[in-house]
N, C-alpha and C positions, 0 to 999 in steps of 0.2 A: 502494500500499501503504499510506502515511505516512497518509494520508488514512481511509481504512478503520479505521488503529487509533486515529485520531481521533477517529473516529464513533463505535468501540464502548467507548471511554473516556467518553465523555459520555454512555453509557444506563446504564454502572456507577453504583449508588450510590457518594457519596460520602461514607460512613461515616464513613473516618478522617477527614476534612478538616473534617465537621459535629462530629464527637467534639474534635479539634484545639481549633476557635474556643469550643466550652462550655465545657471545661477552662479555658478563659484568660477567659472570661468571669464563669464561678463562683468562679476564684481574685481577681480583680481583685475581685466582690464582698463574699469575704471579708476579702481586703484591706482593700478600705472600712471596710465591718462593726469592722474592730478599731481603723482610724485614729477613727472615730466615738469608740468606747467611748472611747479614750481623750481623745480631744476633750470628751465629756463629762462626763469623770471632773476635767476641769480646775477652776478655781474662778478663773479668771484669763482677762480678756475679752483681753486683750493677744498673750498666748500663742494663744486659740484662733481668734486673726485672723492668726498665723502659721501654725497648725496647716491653717488653711481650703485651703491652696493644695496640701497631699497630698490632699485630698476629692476638690478641684477637678478636680486631674490623674487621679483611680481615674474620674471621673463620665463626660473626656474620652474615655479610656482603654473605659473604659465603649461609650461613644457609637461608638469607632471600631467594637469590635468586633460588636455591635447590625446594622451595615452591611457587616458583613464578611459577617455569617452572613446576611442578605438578598441581597446580591450572589452570594452563594453557591446560594440556591435558587433565585435565577432561572438561574442561568448549569448548572442539574441538572435533567436530562430525570428522574431517577430520586430519591428522596432514601430514607434508612435507615427514617424516620416518615411518618406525613400532614404535608404540608405546612403545612398550618396549626395544626399542633400544634408544629411546629418555628418558625413566624412566632410562636406566644403564648408560647412557651417564651425567646424570645429576648428579646419587647414585657417581658414581666414582671418579667424580671431588670432590662431596662432602668427599668422603673417605678421596682421598689424600691431602687436604686442612687439615682435621682430625689428620690425622697423623702427617705434620709437626706441628703443631697446639699443638699435645697433646708431640711431642718431645721437643721443647721449653718448654713446660710446667714444661714436666721433668726436664731439665737441669736447673731449677729453683729451683723445689720444691727437689731436691735432692744435691742443692746446689754446682753443677758444673760452677766453675767460668773459668776452663782450655777450651784453643780451641785447641784440636791434631789437627795433619795433618789428618786424618780422619774424626772426624767431616765439615774439613772446605771442604775437597775432596766430600762428599756426598751433604754440601749444593751447593758447584758449580755444580755436577750434576742434580739435583733436578730442579735447577734454567735452565738448558740448556732444559729440558725433557719438563718444563713449556710454554719456549720460543714454542717447535717443536709442543704443545698441542694448544695452542693461534692458531699457523699456521694452523695446520689439522681441526682445528673447524673451520675454516674459508672458507677453501675449500670444507668440505662437502657439502656448500649450489650448489656448482656448480659442479657437478660430472663429468662434461667435465674431470679435473683438474685432474683426475684417476690418472696418472703417478706423479704430483706432490705429491699426497697424499698417493701412496706405499713410496716414495721417501724420505719422514716422518714419516711414522712407521717402516721404516726400520732403522731410526735415533734413534730413540726413543726406536727398539729394540737393538743397539751396545750400549745404556746408562745403559740400566736397565743391559749387562750383564758387565758393568763395573763394573755396584753397584754390582752384583754380585761376581765380584775378589776382590773388595775392601774391600765387609762385609767380606768375606774369610779371609782376609789377618788382619784386624782390630782384628776379632775374634781370629784368633792364637794367633797375640803379646799379646791377652789382656791376655789369659790363659796362656802365658809364664812365667817360673818359675821365677819373678823377684821379690817376695817380699811384692807384690802389696797386699793392702788390701782387701781381698774376700767381702765385703761388695760395695767397688767402682768398684771391677768384675763386679757386679752384676748390676748396677746404668749403667753401661758404655756399660753391655751388651743389656741390657732396651733399652737404645738410639739408639745402632744402628739396633737393630731390627724394632726398628718403622722409620728409614729412610730406612733400607728395604724394609719394606713393603709400605714404600711411595712410593718406585720405582716399584714396582711391579704392584702396584694398577697403575702410567704411562703405562706401558704398554696393563693391562688391558685395559683401556680405547680404546689403540688402536684395540684390536680385538674387539668391539663392531663396531670401525669405519669401517674397518674392513665387518663386517655384514653388514653393511647399503650400503660400495661397492656393496656386494654380491646381497643383495635383491634388489638394486635399477640401476644394470648391465640393 
């Protein structure tokens, strides 16, 4: 009888299990985004070196949760959503966090202690996006809330458009003839590209959420 019960549990959807893992994952992403915003608003390289440990801890936690989601997929016969969509959602969350942590590490490695307005604005946009991602991920477990989900998707799209405008602005300013060291230009170009990639990945996350809505309508 115990074997039968075990078999039945294996066939049942593990919605609560995935729900809890994604709750942890999005909370960790938001924590990392807020840590990065504090990091970006600092204009002191040594303090950035100290705070880098907080971002590394978030990145390691994100990797752990991603592995746990993949393990849950491998051990579940039935999943609450399409298996590949769950995998893509987890991968996108991991990639967003990797971009954010990578930019912070570049700032330290490149010994960039400044806190230009463009860096601060990008950091603030990423926090707003992480807030919306946490909200949208909580909502997808109740597809009756499709309207709220779509509203969050639109907000993330608006933020991504804002990030695109900001990226074009800071890159234009970066390459404007002003006697700046060419090496410094390349360093900051790498920073802003990483931040733009993080924002693009946030929008990609909403595309997967959209797939979930369509498939479960």
